[in-house]
Every structure is written in C-alpha cells, then in structure tokens.
C-alpha angles and dihedrals in degrees: 000000000000122000115209122190129190112191113201131177093256107018138023116214121202131188138179121212122197115224134221124200119256112238119199126217089263091057095253119139119236116224091224109077126207116240107211109144122071103213100174141008137179139187116209135168116270108242117194092187100052117113128230092261093047091054090044092054090047092053092045091051092050090051092048093052090051093047093244129139119227091215088064090069110102099171141022128198124184136191115190138178092182106078096186089064095052097086091042094054091043089058091046090056093047096044102039102028102025088229136120108230125227110233121204101238140128110307096034116125107247101155090230125103111226114220097193125127088240111015091194089068094064113101114246092235091055093056091045092052092048093051092049094045094051091045094050104031106019127226155344092036143149124216117205110197114193103204135122083310121025112233131193112202121190126207124188127229088260093056098258123147104235102179130254149199132299123198136161114283121245090253092056090048091051093047091051091051094050094044095049097046126069102205106030112101126222108258137188114265106238143133108272122220092236134029092222108070117214094199139025095267092048092046091051093048091048092049094047096045103038093034091055092042088056090052092051096047092044092056093043091052090057093045093051089051088059100038100035134262092267090068115123117229120207127186125205139157134077096304095034096107094049099046097028095058091055097050121099092212103043108090101169130046111194114181094184100043094116093048090050090050091053090051092050093049092047091055092048091052095041092065091046092050091048091055090047092050090050091050091050094045095073097054091045091051091049092051091047091051092049091054093051110109115249117249115240114253117245118234114233133206132193118254124216092267092052097257119132116242132183113269116245096194118115120233115257114263 
C-alpha cells in the first residue's frame, strides 16, 4: 500500500492506496506496483505542537479503525505547506513505518514544466493538484482549491504550469468579520435557502456564501478569457463541494484530486529511483568484491600417476 499525506495550514489529509503488481507483455512482474484504488482517507486538524509520538499514535489509530496494518505500507509521499512539521513527519515515517518519505520539493520529477518566475515559490499542493488535473481531465484547465487560502492554478493545453491566483479563503474572511465587529455572531458557513436573509444569521450566511461565490466566478471569468472558453475547471479542497456546486464555471468537483496527484508523482519518481538504484548497484558490488580478502593458493604436488594433488605439507615455521 501507498500512504499519501497532504499537510495544509488548517487540515491534514491522508489517504491509502492499494497496489497491484505491474505485469509486462512477457508475463513478468515488475517490482514497482501501480497504486490505483483509494481504500481509506482521513481529514484531521494540522497540529504544529504535536510530537513525533503523538502523530505516530494518531496514524496508528486511524489505521486500526480502518482495519489496515501499518506494516503493509511500502511507500510514503508527502506534500506540505507547513515547513516546521516536515522534520516531525519525517521522523514519524522512519520510526513507525520504517520508511523514508518522498517530499514534494524542488528536484522531484513531476512531469510538468513550471513557468513561474521562481518555481521554488509554488506551494507543493498547487503543483500536485495541477499534475492530477491534467492527468485526469486534460488541458487547458484551472484547479480551484478551497483551503485556508483559495488558489486558482492554471495549466496549459501542453501540460505546463502557468501560475494562478491566491486569495483569502472563505474561513479567513468569516473570521475577520467576526473579530472586527462587536455584535455580529460567529455562524456556520453554509449555503442559505434564500439570498435575502430575514435575520442576522441568515444575512451573514448569505453574504459569506454568495459574496464568496461572486469572487470565485469573477476570477474564473477573467481566467477563462485568457485561457479560452474550452478550459476545464475543477474544484477541490474542504469547501469544494459547497462552493463548487454553486459556481456557473466549475464543472467538476474532485474531493480526492490532491491525493491522486501525490500518487501520480510517487509512481513517476518510483521508476526513476529504481533505475538510479540499479545504476548504483554495480559500482557498489565492484567495491565490495575488491574489499573481499584473497583466498590463499594451495600448493600442489604431482602424484605417481602424473595428476596434480593439493600438498598436505605444512609451511616451515
């Protein structure tokens, strides 16, 4: 199985893919399996103060509730936008799964050129979403990820990451409103039945939902004018289903787009790492052979019939 982890500022999403062996045309099995079936997924709060053991217990408990064994995990891939947690999760993987995780970072093989002034500035989750969207839906496409921040990521028809738009998420907008007003209550973010609210709660919910929906559709209208009207728009993230279903431009809501992208990038790097390991195996074997102590040669003597036999005489002391 393959464990994929997407660490966001608010939530961390985990998924487990079951693998099947690759079989070549000649009937031979490839050592690198294909992970196609998502068998479990979870969304938990991102905790910057949790220790390695606390995260380890959390992961073990999630696996236990799903009836999965941690020793069945053969690979781990992580995308993170919270750098302080990177060393913590790396230790969790090594201590509780005996595996070294693959982090989505500069130098990783994604199969997608990044046309950004500084590619290192692009969040790992944005690249992962773009890779998955192009693989599943083709290009050109736009991915709208409704997280702590809402991001719009654009991919060309050739599969190139072009850049995008970042704006405050609806949760941040709501928090700012509640913190800066004395008498407005904190309300649940949801789609109201009517645009015109008949009370304070209804008015707030209408303003948050339809106001944010207007922001999303307004940005998408401008993006489609640049990319072309044939551009596919995909929504993902925690609030993707709620906002995405109300948009006139979003045609696909994919809850597991990021998890799929992590799986795709893992498989692309697994084959590359396998080739690298094979290339390094020969020099290591040669060095190992050169360090092997030489066996002493046996002295031989001629027997009566002319055959050569090992000598049994001891060397002189």
